[in-house]
N, C-alpha and C positions, 0 to 999 in steps of 0.2 A: 123026613129025613134029607130030602133034596134041600127042603130049604134051610135047612140048617148048615149044609155041606157050603150052598150058595153062600149065606151069611160067613161062615169061615173063609172062603174064599175072597169074597168083597173085604173082609178085615185084614186080609194077610195083602191084597194089593194094595191097599191105603196104607199100610204099614211100610211096604216096599217103596211104593211113590214117595212117601213123606221122607225117607232115608235117601232115595237116590242121588240127590245133591252131595250128600256126606260121602257116598262111596264114588260116585264120579270124581271127587278132588284128590282122592287119597293117591299120594305120589305124584300128581300132576306136576309138581315143580321141584326143581332141585337149586340149592344154593350156589351161587358164583358170586365170589366177592369182586364188586366194582373195582376198577383201577382208580377211579376217583369219585368224591362224592360232593357236590356244592362247591366246585373249584378245589378241594382238597385231596391230595394222592393219598392213596391207601399206604398206612405206614404195615409192611408186612414184617419187618423186625421188631414191632412193638412188643415189650415184656407179655401183656395180655395176650396177644395173638400166640407167640411163642407157648405161653403157659397152656392155653387151650390146646393147642397141637402136640404139647408134649403128652397133656394128660388122655387125650384120645389115644394116642399111639401105646402110651401104658395101661390102659384098660381102665383108668381111673374115670374115665367119663365117656360118654357114647363116642364109639368111631366117629359118627357123623356130626360131630360136634363143630362149631365155626365160630369165629370171632374176626372182627374188622375194626379197625381203628382209623381214623382220618383226624388229620391237625395237627398242631404244635401248641405249646403253652402260649405262643402268641396270638395263635387264631382261634385257640378253643378247640373242641374234640367233638367228635361224632364217634360213638361205639356201638357196636352191635355184637351180640353174642346169642346162640342159640344151637340148635341141633335138628336135622332133617329127622322126621319122624311120623309115621302115620296117625292120625288124631282124628278119632270120629265123633268128638265132643270139644271142638274148638274154645268155644265160650267157657266151659267147666276149666279148662287148661288153663287159659288166661286168669281166671279168678284163684286158681291155686297156686298160680305163680305169683300172685299179689300177695296172697297169705303169706307165703314162704320169704318173700322179701320183707313184708313187714315185721316177719318172726325174726329176721336175721338184723333188724335195726337199720333197713335201706329202703323205708317207704317213702313214697311221693306223698303230698299235702293229701291230695284227693284224686283218686283214679276213676276217669269218665268214659263211659262207653264212646266209642269212635266209630266212624265210617271207615271200614278196612279198606276200601277202594277195590279197585278191580278183581284182585286175587282172592277176594272172599274170605271167609272166616270170621275171627273176633278179634276187635281189638281194643284195648283201654289205654288212655293216656292220661297223664298228670305232670303238675310242675313240681320241681323238686325247690325247698327253699335253700336260698344262698349260704345260711348257716350250715347246712349239711355236706356242701360242696366247696369248701375252703372259700367262701366269699362269692363264689361265682352262680348265678343262676342257672338252673338247667331244667331240662324236661325230659320225661320218661315215656315210651310206649312200648306195651307189649301185645303181641300179636300172635294166633296160633291158625292154622288153617289144614287142610288135610295132608298137607307136604312136611309141615314144620313149626317149631314155636321158637320165638327170637324175643330179644330185648334190644330196642332203640333207646339210645340216649345220648344228649347233646347239652353240653357245658360249655359256659364261657366264651361262645363264639362271637359274642358283640352283637349278635342280632336281638333285636326284640323276641323274645319269647314268651308266646302265650300258648292255650292249648290250640287254637286254629293253626299257628306256626308248626309248632311239634307234630301235629297229626298229620299235616300237609307233608313234612319233610319224612315222617315215617313211611307214608304210603310213595314217595317218591322214592325213597330208597328200596321199598319191596319192588318197584316195577323194574328197578336195575338189577337186584339181586336175585328173585326169584325168577329162574328161567324155565321155560318148558322141559319137561324130562322126556 
């Protein structure tokens, strides 16, 4: 009987240790819109930003939804949308968001696992063909961690876009936008 109790305690301790990092990350960060990104000021009056704020206020979206847009037609755009929430399974959340995007007709060519950077969680990135984006090539990253889920997209910035560039830009944005709570 004592051996059985010891085995149960060891199994529970192991399970607790295996999930401790997930619980420690819950709510560790909050989203703060950076005033500028990559030399482009935030467009706080952009229709996408206003719509997300309006939907959140009206209860049509998460009250913790956010959006940020940087750039102009001449400089290209960086757009970020997402919401703050506790997430116990970031990799699953990223995969589900990709499935929903593909189902709605907005897929990237191929999404690849990416290093999420020092904020942790899970991230996948991919390139978007110019035909899908009005003739401009683009890139897309989705990430989730214990505090939020977000989509980072970059289109028409005139910079050479490859997976390494998109991943680096998404990690740089996360470091600016995800602030300790």
